[in-house]
mmCIF file of the N, C-alpha and C atoms, coordinates in Angstrom:
data_MODEL
# 
_entry.id   MODEL 
# 
loop_
_atom_site.group_PDB 
_atom_site.id 
_atom_site.type_symbol 
_atom_site.label_atom_id 
_atom_site.label_alt_id 
_atom_site.label_comp_id 
_atom_site.label_asym_id 
_atom_site.label_entity_id 
_atom_site.label_seq_id 
_atom_site.pdbx_PDB_ins_code 
_atom_site.Cartn_x 
_atom_site.Cartn_y 
_atom_site.Cartn_z 
_atom_site.occupancy 
_atom_site.B_iso_or_equiv 
_atom_site.pdbx_formal_charge 
_atom_site.auth_seq_id 
_atom_site.auth_comp_id 
_atom_site.auth_asym_id 
_atom_site.auth_atom_id 
_atom_site.pdbx_PDB_model_num 
ATOM 1   N N  . MET A 1 1  ? 149.731 15.537 42.657 1.00 0.00 ? 1  MET A N  1 
ATOM 2   C CA . MET A 1 1  ? 148.652 16.517 42.666 1.00 0.00 ? 1  MET A CA 1 
ATOM 3   C C  . MET A 1 1  ? 149.218 17.828 42.111 1.00 0.00 ? 1  MET A C  1 
ATOM 4   N N  . GLY A 1 2  ? 148.585 18.352 41.098 1.00 0.00 ? 2  GLY A N  1 
ATOM 5   C CA . GLY A 1 2  ? 149.061 19.567 40.469 1.00 0.00 ? 2  GLY A CA 1 
ATOM 6   C C  . GLY A 1 2  ? 148.618 20.822 41.176 1.00 0.00 ? 2  GLY A C  1 
ATOM 7   N N  . ASP A 1 3  ? 149.225 21.932 40.762 1.00 0.00 ? 3  ASP A N  1 
ATOM 8   C CA . ASP A 1 3  ? 148.889 23.232 41.343 1.00 0.00 ? 3  ASP A CA 1 
ATOM 9   C C  . ASP A 1 3  ? 147.420 23.573 41.154 1.00 0.00 ? 3  ASP A C  1 
ATOM 10  N N  . ASP A 1 4  ? 146.845 23.171 39.994 1.00 0.00 ? 4  ASP A N  1 
ATOM 11  C CA . ASP A 1 4  ? 145.438 23.468 39.738 1.00 0.00 ? 4  ASP A CA 1 
ATOM 12  C C  . ASP A 1 4  ? 144.535 22.774 40.745 1.00 0.00 ? 4  ASP A C  1 
ATOM 13  N N  . SER A 1 5  ? 144.853 21.528 41.081 1.00 0.00 ? 5  SER A N  1 
ATOM 14  C CA . SER A 1 5  ? 144.056 20.786 42.062 1.00 0.00 ? 5  SER A CA 1 
ATOM 15  C C  . SER A 1 5  ? 144.148 21.422 43.437 1.00 0.00 ? 5  SER A C  1 
ATOM 16  N N  . VAL A 1 6  ? 145.347 21.843 43.801 1.00 0.00 ? 6  VAL A N  1 
ATOM 17  C CA . VAL A 1 6  ? 145.543 22.492 45.108 1.00 0.00 ? 6  VAL A CA 1 
ATOM 18  C C  . VAL A 1 6  ? 144.779 23.811 45.141 1.00 0.00 ? 6  VAL A C  1 
ATOM 19  N N  . ASP A 1 7  ? 144.833 24.563 44.052 1.00 0.00 ? 7  ASP A N  1 
ATOM 20  C CA . ASP A 1 7  ? 144.102 25.828 43.988 1.00 0.00 ? 7  ASP A CA 1 
ATOM 21  C C  . ASP A 1 7  ? 142.597 25.595 44.107 1.00 0.00 ? 7  ASP A C  1 
ATOM 22  N N  . GLU A 1 8  ? 142.101 24.515 43.504 1.00 0.00 ? 8  GLU A N  1 
ATOM 23  C CA . GLU A 1 8  ? 140.670 24.186 43.615 1.00 0.00 ? 8  GLU A CA 1 
ATOM 24  C C  . GLU A 1 8  ? 140.283 23.938 45.064 1.00 0.00 ? 8  GLU A C  1 
ATOM 25  N N  . VAL A 1 9  ? 141.088 23.151 45.751 1.00 0.00 ? 9  VAL A N  1 
ATOM 26  C CA . VAL A 1 9  ? 140.803 22.845 47.158 1.00 0.00 ? 9  VAL A CA 1 
ATOM 27  C C  . VAL A 1 9  ? 140.865 24.127 47.982 1.00 0.00 ? 9  VAL A C  1 
ATOM 28  N N  . ARG A 1 10 ? 141.870 24.962 47.716 1.00 0.00 ? 10 ARG A N  1 
ATOM 29  C CA . ARG A 1 10 ? 141.990 26.225 48.455 1.00 0.00 ? 10 ARG A CA 1 
ATOM 30  C C  . ARG A 1 10 ? 140.753 27.085 48.253 1.00 0.00 ? 10 ARG A C  1 
ATOM 31  N N  . GLU A 1 11 ? 140.261 27.154 47.024 1.00 0.00 ? 11 GLU A N  1 
ATOM 32  C CA . GLU A 1 11 ? 139.057 27.938 46.736 1.00 0.00 ? 11 GLU A CA 1 
ATOM 33  C C  . GLU A 1 11 ? 137.834 27.345 47.436 1.00 0.00 ? 11 GLU A C  1 
ATOM 34  N N  . GLU A 1 12 ? 137.739 26.019 47.479 1.00 0.00 ? 12 GLU A N  1 
ATOM 35  C CA . GLU A 1 12 ? 136.631 25.378 48.197 1.00 0.00 ? 12 GLU A CA 1 
ATOM 36  C C  . GLU A 1 12 ? 136.693 25.718 49.685 1.00 0.00 ? 12 GLU A C  1 
ATOM 37  N N  . LEU A 1 13 ? 137.897 25.673 50.241 1.00 0.00 ? 13 LEU A N  1 
ATOM 38  C CA . LEU A 1 13 ? 138.069 26.025 51.654 1.00 0.00 ? 13 LEU A CA 1 
ATOM 39  C C  . LEU A 1 13 ? 137.676 27.474 51.908 1.00 0.00 ? 13 LEU A C  1 
ATOM 40  N N  . ALA A 1 14 ? 138.066 28.368 51.004 1.00 0.00 ? 14 ALA A N  1 
ATOM 41  C CA . ALA A 1 14 ? 137.697 29.780 51.155 1.00 0.00 ? 14 ALA A CA 1 
ATOM 42  C C  . ALA A 1 14 ? 136.180 29.932 51.128 1.00 0.00 ? 14 ALA A C  1 
ATOM 43  N N  . GLY A 1 15 ? 135.519 29.193 50.263 1.00 0.00 ? 15 GLY A N  1 
ATOM 44  C CA . GLY A 1 15 ? 134.054 29.231 50.202 1.00 0.00 ? 15 GLY A CA 1 
ATOM 45  C C  . GLY A 1 15 ? 133.419 28.703 51.482 1.00 0.00 ? 15 GLY A C  1 
ATOM 46  N N  . LEU A 1 16 ? 133.980 27.626 52.008 1.00 0.00 ? 16 LEU A N  1 
ATOM 47  C CA . LEU A 1 16 ? 133.474 27.083 53.270 1.00 0.00 ? 16 LEU A CA 1 
ATOM 48  C C  . LEU A 1 16 ? 133.674 28.064 54.415 1.00 0.00 ? 16 LEU A C  1 
ATOM 49  N N  . ALA A 1 17 ? 134.823 28.723 54.440 1.00 0.00 ? 17 ALA A N  1 
ATOM 50  C CA . ALA A 1 17 ? 135.081 29.715 55.484 1.00 0.00 ? 17 ALA A CA 1 
ATOM 51  C C  . ALA A 1 17 ? 134.048 30.834 55.412 1.00 0.00 ? 17 ALA A C  1 
ATOM 52  N N  . GLU A 1 18 ? 133.718 31.255 54.210 1.00 0.00 ? 18 GLU A N  1 
ATOM 53  C CA . GLU A 1 18 ? 132.716 32.300 54.041 1.00 0.00 ? 18 GLU A CA 1 
ATOM 54  C C  . GLU A 1 18 ? 131.345 31.827 54.533 1.00 0.00 ? 18 GLU A C  1 
ATOM 55  N N  . ARG A 1 19 ? 130.978 30.600 54.182 1.00 0.00 ? 19 ARG A N  1 
ATOM 56  C CA . ARG A 1 19 ? 129.694 30.052 54.651 1.00 0.00 ? 19 ARG A CA 1 
ATOM 57  C C  . ARG A 1 19 ? 129.647 29.964 56.174 1.00 0.00 ? 19 ARG A C  1 
ATOM 58  N N  . LEU A 1 20 ? 130.743 29.511 56.772 1.00 0.00 ? 20 LEU A N  1 
ATOM 59  C CA . LEU A 1 20 ? 130.799 29.434 58.234 1.00 0.00 ? 20 LEU A CA 1 
ATOM 60  C C  . LEU A 1 20 ? 130.670 30.819 58.859 1.00 0.00 ? 20 LEU A C  1 
ATOM 61  N N  . GLY A 1 21 ? 131.307 31.812 58.258 1.00 0.00 ? 21 GLY A N  1 
ATOM 62  C CA . GLY A 1 21 ? 131.185 33.184 58.748 1.00 0.00 ? 21 GLY A CA 1 
ATOM 63  C C  . GLY A 1 21 ? 129.763 33.688 58.664 1.00 0.00 ? 21 GLY A C  1 
ATOM 64  N N  . ASP A 1 22 ? 129.104 33.373 57.554 1.00 0.00 ? 22 ASP A N  1 
ATOM 65  C CA . ASP A 1 22 ? 127.701 33.773 57.396 1.00 0.00 ? 22 ASP A CA 1 
ATOM 66  C C  . ASP A 1 22 ? 126.817 33.122 58.456 1.00 0.00 ? 22 ASP A C  1 
ATOM 67  N N  . LEU A 1 23 ? 127.060 31.836 58.714 1.00 0.00 ? 23 LEU A N  1 
ATOM 68  C CA . LEU A 1 23 ? 126.274 31.137 59.733 1.00 0.00 ? 23 LEU A CA 1 
ATOM 69  C C  . LEU A 1 23 ? 126.516 31.728 61.121 1.00 0.00 ? 23 LEU A C  1 
ATOM 70  N N  . ALA A 1 24 ? 127.759 32.060 61.410 1.00 0.00 ? 24 ALA A N  1 
ATOM 71  C CA . ALA A 1 24 ? 128.080 32.665 62.707 1.00 0.00 ? 24 ALA A CA 1 
ATOM 72  C C  . ALA A 1 24 ? 127.374 34.010 62.857 1.00 0.00 ? 24 ALA A C  1 
ATOM 73  N N  . TYR A 1 25 ? 127.388 34.803 61.791 1.00 0.00 ? 25 TYR A N  1 
ATOM 74  C CA . TYR A 1 25 ? 126.728 36.106 61.812 1.00 0.00 ? 25 TYR A CA 1 
ATOM 75  C C  . TYR A 1 25 ? 125.226 35.937 62.045 1.00 0.00 ? 25 TYR A C  1 
ATOM 76  N N  . GLU A 1 26 ? 124.634 34.985 61.353 1.00 0.00 ? 26 GLU A N  1 
ATOM 77  C CA . GLU A 1 26 ? 123.196 34.748 61.526 1.00 0.00 ? 26 GLU A CA 1 
ATOM 78  C C  . GLU A 1 26 ? 122.875 34.296 62.948 1.00 0.00 ? 26 GLU A C  1 
ATOM 79  N N  . GLU A 1 27 ? 123.756 33.502 63.534 1.00 0.00 ? 27 GLU A N  1 
ATOM 80  C CA . GLU A 1 27 ? 123.551 33.063 64.914 1.00 0.00 ? 27 GLU A CA 1 
ATOM 81  C C  . GLU A 1 27 ? 123.629 34.248 65.870 1.00 0.00 ? 27 GLU A C  1 
ATOM 82  N N  . LEU A 1 28 ? 124.553 35.163 65.620 1.00 0.00 ? 28 LEU A N  1 
ATOM 83  C CA . LEU A 1 28 ? 124.626 36.370 66.448 1.00 0.00 ? 28 LEU A CA 1 
ATOM 84  C C  . LEU A 1 28 ? 123.368 37.219 66.300 1.00 0.00 ? 28 LEU A C  1 
ATOM 85  N N  . ARG A 1 29 ? 122.906 37.380 65.069 1.00 0.00 ? 29 ARG A N  1 
ATOM 86  C CA . ARG A 1 29 ? 121.680 38.148 64.846 1.00 0.00 ? 29 ARG A CA 1 
ATOM 87  C C  . ARG A 1 29 ? 120.499 37.524 65.573 1.00 0.00 ? 29 ARG A C  1 
ATOM 88  N N  . ARG A 1 30 ? 120.412 36.194 65.524 1.00 0.00 ? 30 ARG A N  1 
ATOM 89  C CA . ARG A 1 30 ? 119.331 35.497 66.203 1.00 0.00 ? 30 ARG A CA 1 
ATOM 90  C C  . ARG A 1 30 ? 119.398 35.751 67.705 1.00 0.00 ? 30 ARG A C  1 
ATOM 91  N N  . ALA A 1 31 ? 120.609 35.666 68.256 1.00 0.00 ? 31 ALA A N  1 
ATOM 92  C CA . ALA A 1 31 ? 120.785 35.855 69.698 1.00 0.00 ? 31 ALA A CA 1 
ATOM 93  C C  . ALA A 1 31 ? 120.417 37.276 70.112 1.00 0.00 ? 31 ALA A C  1 
ATOM 94  N N  . VAL A 1 32 ? 120.824 38.255 69.332 1.00 0.00 ? 32 VAL A N  1 
ATOM 95  C CA . VAL A 1 32 ? 120.487 39.651 69.643 1.00 0.00 ? 32 VAL A CA 1 
ATOM 96  C C  . VAL A 1 32 ? 118.973 39.844 69.571 1.00 0.00 ? 32 VAL A C  1 
ATOM 97  N N  . ALA A 1 33 ? 118.357 39.301 68.541 1.00 0.00 ? 33 ALA A N  1 
ATOM 98  C CA . ALA A 1 33 ? 116.900 39.436 68.390 1.00 0.00 ? 33 ALA A CA 1 
ATOM 99  C C  . ALA A 1 33 ? 116.155 38.772 69.539 1.00 0.00 ? 33 ALA A C  1 
ATOM 100 N N  . ALA A 1 34 ? 116.739 37.711 70.077 1.00 0.00 ? 34 ALA A N  1 
ATOM 101 C CA . ALA A 1 34 ? 116.114 37.007 71.196 1.00 0.00 ? 34 ALA A CA 1 
ATOM 102 C C  . ALA A 1 34 ? 116.443 37.660 72.536 1.00 0.00 ? 34 ALA A C  1 
ATOM 103 N N  . GLY A 1 35 ? 117.274 38.706 72.507 1.00 0.00 ? 35 GLY A N  1 
ATOM 104 C CA . GLY A 1 35 ? 117.615 39.410 73.736 1.00 0.00 ? 35 GLY A CA 1 
ATOM 105 C C  . GLY A 1 35 ? 118.661 38.707 74.585 1.00 0.00 ? 35 GLY A C  1 
ATOM 106 N N  . GLU A 1 36 ? 119.382 37.766 73.997 1.00 0.00 ? 36 GLU A N  1 
ATOM 107 C CA . GLU A 1 36 ? 120.413 37.057 74.756 1.00 0.00 ? 36 GLU A CA 1 
ATOM 108 C C  . GLU A 1 36 ? 121.546 38.022 75.103 1.00 0.00 ? 36 GLU A C  1 
ATOM 109 N N  . GLN A 1 37 ? 122.119 37.835 76.276 1.00 0.00 ? 37 GLN A N  1 
ATOM 110 C CA . GLN A 1 37 ? 123.155 38.742 76.762 1.00 0.00 ? 37 GLN A CA 1 
ATOM 111 C C  . GLN A 1 37 ? 124.561 38.182 76.624 1.00 0.00 ? 37 GLN A C  1 
ATOM 112 N N  . VAL A 1 38 ? 124.676 36.915 76.283 1.00 0.00 ? 38 VAL A N  1 
ATOM 113 C CA . VAL A 1 38 ? 125.988 36.288 76.129 1.00 0.00 ? 38 VAL A CA 1 
ATOM 114 C C  . VAL A 1 38 ? 126.152 35.779 74.703 1.00 0.00 ? 38 VAL A C  1 
ATOM 115 N N  . ARG A 1 39 ? 127.380 35.702 74.302 1.00 0.00 ? 39 ARG A N  1 
ATOM 116 C CA . ARG A 1 39 ? 127.705 35.206 72.959 1.00 0.00 ? 39 ARG A CA 1 
ATOM 117 C C  . ARG A 1 39 ? 127.328 33.724 72.870 1.00 0.00 ? 39 ARG A C  1 
ATOM 118 N N  . PRO A 1 40 ? 126.536 33.351 71.875 1.00 0.00 ? 40 PRO A N  1 
ATOM 119 C CA . PRO A 1 40 ? 126.073 31.960 71.774 1.00 0.00 ? 40 PRO A CA 1 
ATOM 120 C C  . PRO A 1 40 ? 127.223 30.974 71.545 1.00 0.00 ? 40 PRO A C  1 
ATOM 121 N N  . GLU A 1 41 ? 127.123 29.821 72.172 1.00 0.00 ? 41 GLU A N  1 
ATOM 122 C CA . GLU A 1 41 ? 128.133 28.777 72.012 1.00 0.00 ? 41 GLU A CA 1 
ATOM 123 C C  . GLU A 1 41 ? 128.246 28.335 70.558 1.00 0.00 ? 41 GLU A C  1 
ATOM 124 N N  . LEU A 1 42 ? 127.128 28.231 69.860 1.00 0.00 ? 42 LEU A N  1 
ATOM 125 C CA . LEU A 1 42 ? 127.170 27.825 68.453 1.00 0.00 ? 42 LEU A CA 1 
ATOM 126 C C  . LEU A 1 42 ? 127.963 28.829 67.625 1.00 0.00 ? 42 LEU A C  1 
ATOM 127 N N  . GLU A 1 43 ? 127.784 30.113 67.887 1.00 0.00 ? 43 GLU A N  1 
ATOM 128 C CA . GLU A 1 43 ? 128.531 31.137 67.149 1.00 0.00 ? 43 GLU A CA 1 
ATOM 129 C C  . GLU A 1 43 ? 130.022 30.999 67.433 1.00 0.00 ? 43 GLU A C  1 
ATOM 130 N N  . ARG A 1 44 ? 130.378 30.695 68.665 1.00 0.00 ? 44 ARG A N  1 
ATOM 131 C CA . ARG A 1 44 ? 131.786 30.512 69.019 1.00 0.00 ? 44 ARG A CA 1 
ATOM 132 C C  . ARG A 1 44 ? 132.394 29.347 68.238 1.00 0.00 ? 44 ARG A C  1 
ATOM 133 N N  . ARG A 1 45 ? 131.665 28.238 68.181 1.00 0.00 ? 45 ARG A N  1 
ATOM 134 C CA . ARG A 1 45 ? 132.178 27.071 67.460 1.00 0.00 ? 45 ARG A CA 1 
ATOM 135 C C  . ARG A 1 45 ? 132.275 27.337 65.971 1.00 0.00 ? 45 ARG A C  1 
ATOM 136 N N  . LEU A 1 46 ? 131.281 28.019 65.421 1.00 0.00 ? 46 LEU A N  1 
ATOM 137 C CA . LEU A 1 46 ? 131.324 28.359 63.999 1.00 0.00 ? 46 LEU A CA 1 
ATOM 138 C C  . LEU A 1 46 ? 132.510 29.264 63.684 1.00 0.00 ? 46 LEU A C  1 
ATOM 139 N N  . THR A 1 47 ? 132.777 30.216 64.561 1.00 0.00 ? 47 THR A N  1 
ATOM 140 C CA . THR A 1 47 ? 133.898 31.128 64.359 1.00 0.00 ? 47 THR A CA 1 
ATOM 141 C C  . THR A 1 47 ? 135.221 30.380 64.449 1.00 0.00 ? 47 THR A C  1 
ATOM 142 N N  . ARG A 1 48 ? 135.344 29.475 65.410 1.00 0.00 ? 48 ARG A N  1 
ATOM 143 C CA . ARG A 1 48 ? 136.570 28.671 65.516 1.00 0.00 ? 48 ARG A CA 1 
ATOM 144 C C  . ARG A 1 48 ? 136.772 27.824 64.271 1.00 0.00 ? 48 ARG A C  1 
ATOM 145 N N  . ALA A 1 49 ? 135.690 27.224 63.779 1.00 0.00 ? 49 ALA A N  1 
ATOM 146 C CA . ALA A 1 49 ? 135.777 26.401 62.572 1.00 0.00 ? 49 ALA A CA 1 
ATOM 147 C C  . ALA A 1 49 ? 136.172 27.255 61.368 1.00 0.00 ? 49 ALA A C  1 
ATOM 148 N N  . ARG A 1 50 ? 135.591 28.455 61.264 1.00 0.00 ? 50 ARG A N  1 
ATOM 149 C CA . ARG A 1 50 ? 135.935 29.356 60.156 1.00 0.00 ? 50 ARG A CA 1 
ATOM 150 C C  . ARG A 1 50 ? 137.413 29.684 60.185 1.00 0.00 ? 50 ARG A C  1 
ATOM 151 N N  . ARG A 1 51 ? 137.924 30.014 61.361 1.00 0.00 ? 51 ARG A N  1 
ATOM 152 C CA . ARG A 1 51 ? 139.344 30.365 61.478 1.00 0.00 ? 51 ARG A CA 1 
ATOM 153 C C  . ARG A 1 51 ? 140.239 29.187 61.100 1.00 0.00 ? 51 ARG A C  1 
ATOM 154 N N  . ALA A 1 52 ? 139.855 27.984 61.516 1.00 0.00 ? 52 ALA A N  1 
ATOM 155 C CA . ALA A 1 52 ? 140.642 26.796 61.179 1.00 0.00 ? 52 ALA A CA 1 
ATOM 156 C C  . ALA A 1 52 ? 140.655 26.559 59.668 1.00 0.00 ? 52 ALA A C  1 
ATOM 157 N N  . VAL A 1 53 ? 139.512 26.736 59.031 1.00 0.00 ? 53 VAL A N  1 
ATOM 158 C CA . VAL A 1 53 ? 139.427 26.548 57.584 1.00 0.00 ? 53 VAL A CA 1 
ATOM 159 C C  . VAL A 1 53 ? 140.231 27.637 56.875 1.00 0.00 ? 53 VAL A C  1 
ATOM 160 N N  . GLU A 1 54 ? 140.173 28.866 57.378 1.00 0.00 ? 54 GLU A N  1 
ATOM 161 C CA . GLU A 1 54 ? 140.977 29.945 56.796 1.00 0.00 ? 54 GLU A CA 1 
ATOM 162 C C  . GLU A 1 54 ? 142.467 29.645 56.912 1.00 0.00 ? 54 GLU A C  1 
ATOM 163 N N  . ARG A 1 55 ? 142.886 29.073 58.048 1.00 0.00 ? 55 ARG A N  1 
ATOM 164 C CA . ARG A 1 55 ? 144.294 28.704 58.208 1.00 0.00 ? 55 ARG A CA 1 
ATOM 165 C C  . ARG A 1 55 ? 144.683 27.631 57.200 1.00 0.00 ? 55 ARG A C  1 
ATOM 166 N N  . ALA A 1 56 ? 143.808 26.644 57.000 1.00 0.00 ? 56 ALA A N  1 
ATOM 167 C CA . ALA A 1 56 ? 144.089 25.589 56.026 1.00 0.00 ? 56 ALA A CA 1 
ATOM 168 C C  . ALA A 1 56 ? 144.220 26.178 54.625 1.00 0.00 ? 56 ALA A C  1 
ATOM 169 N N  . ALA A 1 57 ? 143.336 27.093 54.263 1.00 0.00 ? 57 ALA A N  1 
ATOM 170 C CA . ALA A 1 57 ? 143.406 27.732 52.944 1.00 0.00 ? 57 ALA A CA 1 
ATOM 171 C C  . ALA A 1 57 ? 144.706 28.523 52.806 1.00 0.00 ? 57 ALA A C  1 
ATOM 172 N N  . ALA A 1 58 ? 145.113 29.195 53.877 1.00 0.00 ? 58 ALA A N  1 
ATOM 173 C CA . ALA A 1 58 ? 146.348 29.978 53.843 1.00 0.00 ? 58 ALA A CA 1 
ATOM 174 C C  . ALA A 1 58 ? 147.564 29.067 53.672 1.00 0.00 ? 58 ALA A C  1 
ATOM 175 N N  . ILE A 1 59 ? 147.541 27.918 54.311 1.00 0.00 ? 59 ILE A N  1 
ATOM 176 C CA . ILE A 1 59 ? 148.643 26.966 54.162 1.00 0.00 ? 59 ILE A CA 1 
ATOM 177 C C  . ILE A 1 59 ? 148.757 26.529 52.712 1.00 0.00 ? 59 ILE A C  1 
ATOM 178 N N  . LEU A 1 60 ? 147.627 26.275 52.076 1.00 0.00 ? 60 LEU A N  1 
ATOM 179 C CA . LEU A 1 60 ? 147.645 25.863 50.676 1.00 0.00 ? 60 LEU A CA 1 
ATOM 180 C C  . LEU A 1 60 ? 148.015 27.010 49.752 1.00 0.00 ? 60 LEU A C  1 
ATOM 181 N N  . SER A 1 61 ? 147.825 28.243 50.199 1.00 0.00 ? 61 SER A N  1 
ATOM 182 C CA . SER A 1 61 ? 148.180 29.405 49.390 1.00 0.00 ? 61 SER A CA 1 
ATOM 183 C C  . SER A 1 61 ? 149.674 29.655 49.382 1.00 0.00 ? 61 SER A C  1 
ATOM 184 N N  . ALA A 1 62 ? 150.346 29.206 50.421 1.00 0.00 ? 62 ALA A N  1 
ATOM 185 C CA . ALA A 1 62 ? 151.785 29.429 50.535 1.00 0.00 ? 62 ALA A CA 1 
ATOM 186 C C  . ALA A 1 62 ? 152.499 28.674 49.427 1.00 0.00 ? 62 ALA A C  1 
ATOM 187 N N  . ARG A 1 63 ? 153.336 29.364 48.737 1.00 0.00 ? 63 ARG A N  1 
ATOM 188 C CA . ARG A 1 63 ? 154.127 28.730 47.688 1.00 0.00 ? 63 ARG A CA 1 
ATOM 189 C C  . ARG A 1 63 ? 155.389 28.139 48.308 1.00 0.00 ? 63 ARG A C  1 
ATOM 190 N N  . ASP A 1 64 ? 156.052 27.314 47.607 1.00 0.00 ? 64 ASP A N  1 
ATOM 191 C CA . ASP A 1 64 ? 157.258 26.645 48.108 1.00 0.00 ? 64 ASP A CA 1 
ATOM 192 C C  . ASP A 1 64 ? 158.200 27.656 48.734 1.00 0.00 ? 64 ASP A C  1 
ATOM 193 N N  . VAL A 1 65 ? 158.308 27.589 50.044 1.00 0.00 ? 65 VAL A N  1 
ATOM 194 C CA . VAL A 1 65 ? 159.189 28.502 50.766 1.00 0.00 ? 65 VAL A CA 1 
ATOM 195 C C  . VAL A 1 65 ? 160.497 27.810 51.139 1.00 0.00 ? 65 VAL A C  1 
ATOM 196 N N  . GLY A 1 66 ? 160.613 26.585 50.732 1.00 0.00 ? 66 GLY A N  1 
ATOM 197 C CA . GLY A 1 66 ? 161.843 25.857 50.973 1.00 0.00 ? 66 GLY A CA 1 
ATOM 198 C C  . GLY A 1 66 ? 161.563 24.382 51.140 1.00 0.00 ? 66 GLY A C  1 
ATOM 199 N N  . ALA A 1 67 ? 162.551 23.591 50.983 1.00 0.00 ? 67 ALA A N  1 
ATOM 200 C CA . ALA A 1 67 ? 162.390 22.149 51.126 1.00 0.00 ? 67 ALA A CA 1 
ATOM 201 C C  . ALA A 1 67 ? 162.176 21.825 52.595 1.00 0.00 ? 67 ALA A C  1 
ATOM 202 N N  . GLY A 1 68 ? 161.472 20.763 52.854 1.00 0.00 ? 68 GLY A N  1 
ATOM 203 C CA . GLY A 1 68 ? 161.218 20.359 54.223 1.00 0.00 ? 68 GLY A CA 1 
ATOM 204 C C  . GLY A 1 68 ? 159.834 20.724 54.678 1.00 0.00 ? 68 GLY A C  1 
ATOM 205 N N  . GLY A 1 69 ? 159.256 21.800 54.192 1.00 0.00 ? 69 GLY A N  1 
ATOM 206 C CA . GLY A 1 69 ? 157.869 22.209 54.379 1.00 0.00 ? 69 GLY A CA 1 
ATOM 207 C C  . GLY A 1 69 ? 157.342 22.102 55.780 1.00 0.00 ? 69 GLY A C  1 
ATOM 208 N N  . ALA A 1 70 ? 156.252 21.355 55.945 1.00 0.00 ? 70 ALA A N  1 
ATOM 209 C CA . ALA A 1 70 ? 155.498 21.265 57.162 1.00 0.00 ? 70 ALA A CA 1 
ATOM 210 C C  . ALA A 1 70 ? 156.369 20.810 58.295 1.00 0.00 ? 70 ALA A C  1 
# 
């Protein structure tokens, strides 16, 4: 797998992270508009998923820092 393919996947992950963030934000807006007093469970899960995807993208962004890697 070449660097270009890895960069493509990293960019896709970054896009997914952005979409997840947008969905989480919309869920918060919905909850506020509905007068909810607690952070919605769906927003929590979306935020956790966004962070996980961001971590995956960051791992792919890391250049060879030495043999042995992961």
